[in-house]
Structures are given as C-alpha cells and as structure tokens.
C-alpha positions as CSV (number, residue, x, y, z in Angstrom):
1,M,-0.2,0.0,0.1
2,R,1.2,3.6,-0.8
3,K,1.7,6.1,1.7
4,P,-0.2,9.4,1.7
5,D,1.5,12.5,0.9
6,F,2.4,14.0,4.0
7,D,2.6,17.3,2.5
8,D,-0.8,17.8,1.2
9,P,-2.6,20.3,3.5
10,D,-6.0,18.2,3.3
11,L,-4.3,14.5,5.0
12,A,-6.6,13.5,8.0
13,L,-4.9,13.1,10.9
14,S,-6.6,9.5,11.0
15,E,-4.7,8.7,7.6
16,L,-1.6,9.9,9.4
17,F,-1.3,8.0,12.1
18,A,-2.6,5.1,9.9
19,A,0.8,5.3,7.9
20,W,3.2,6.6,10.5
21,P,1.7,5.1,13.8
22,Q,5.0,6.5,15.4
23,M,3.9,9.9,14.8
24,A,1.5,9.7,17.7
25,T,4.0,9.9,20.4
26,V,4.7,13.3,19.4
27,F,0.9,14.3,19.9
28,F,0.7,12.4,22.9
29,D,4.0,14.1,24.5
30,R,2.1,17.5,24.0
31,R,-1.2,15.8,25.8
32,M,-2.9,16.2,22.1
33,L,-5.8,14.1,22.0
34,C,-5.9,13.5,18.4
35,P,-4.7,10.2,17.8
36,G,-8.2,8.0,18.7
37,C,-10.3,11.4,18.3
38,P,-13.7,10.8,16.8
39,I,-12.9,13.6,14.7
40,A,-9.4,12.6,13.3
41,P,-10.7,11.5,9.9
42,F,-12.0,15.4,9.4
43,H,-8.9,17.2,10.6
44,A,-5.7,17.8,9.2
45,L,-2.4,19.2,10.9
46,T,-3.2,22.5,10.3
47,D,-6.6,21.9,12.5
48,A,-4.9,20.5,15.2
49,C,-2.1,23.1,15.0
50,L,-4.8,25.8,15.5
51,E,-6.6,24.0,18.2
52,Y,-3.6,23.5,20.7
53,D,-2.0,26.6,19.6
54,L,1.1,25.0,18.0
55,D,3.8,26.5,15.5
56,E,2.6,24.4,12.7
57,D,5.9,24.6,10.7
58,A,7.8,23.7,13.7
59,F,5.3,20.7,14.4
60,R,5.5,19.5,10.4
61,A,9.0,19.7,10.8
62,E,9.1,17.2,13.9
63,L,6.9,15.1,12.5
64,A,8.5,14.7,9.1
65,A,11.3,14.0,11.1
66,L,10.0,10.2,11.7
67,I,9.0,9.4,8.3
68,P,11.9,6.9,7.4
69,K,13.9,7.5,4.3
70,D,13.5,5.1,1.8
C-alpha cells in the first residue's frame, strides 16, 4: 500500500496515524488527544495546530523527521 502525501494540507489525521503510527507519541507528548479522537478523520495537521496553539511549521518538521527515508 502506498503511503499518503505527508505534505498534503488536507491529509486527515486518521490517515497520518495509520501510515506513520510512531507520530502518535509526538501528539501524546504534548497532551494532544488527536490519536483516537473521533474527529481525526475530519481534521488535518493545520486544524490540530490551531486547536492546540502550536507553530505548524515547527510541528510539521518534528513529525517529518519521523518518516523513514526510503
């Protein structure tokens, strides 16, 4: 199965966690409830960053560092 495009601004959080489950720890470290949230299929990273008042560029960079290089 092909991985989704991490840089897609509309990538749903549920798809992000399905493709890269290791990213959930970054959310949990910030006490974010996104992994497992019933709204995760409808929210993207932008929504989560707005909700939790995070710098989106910095948060994306931290998450992107967890994506294995093929």
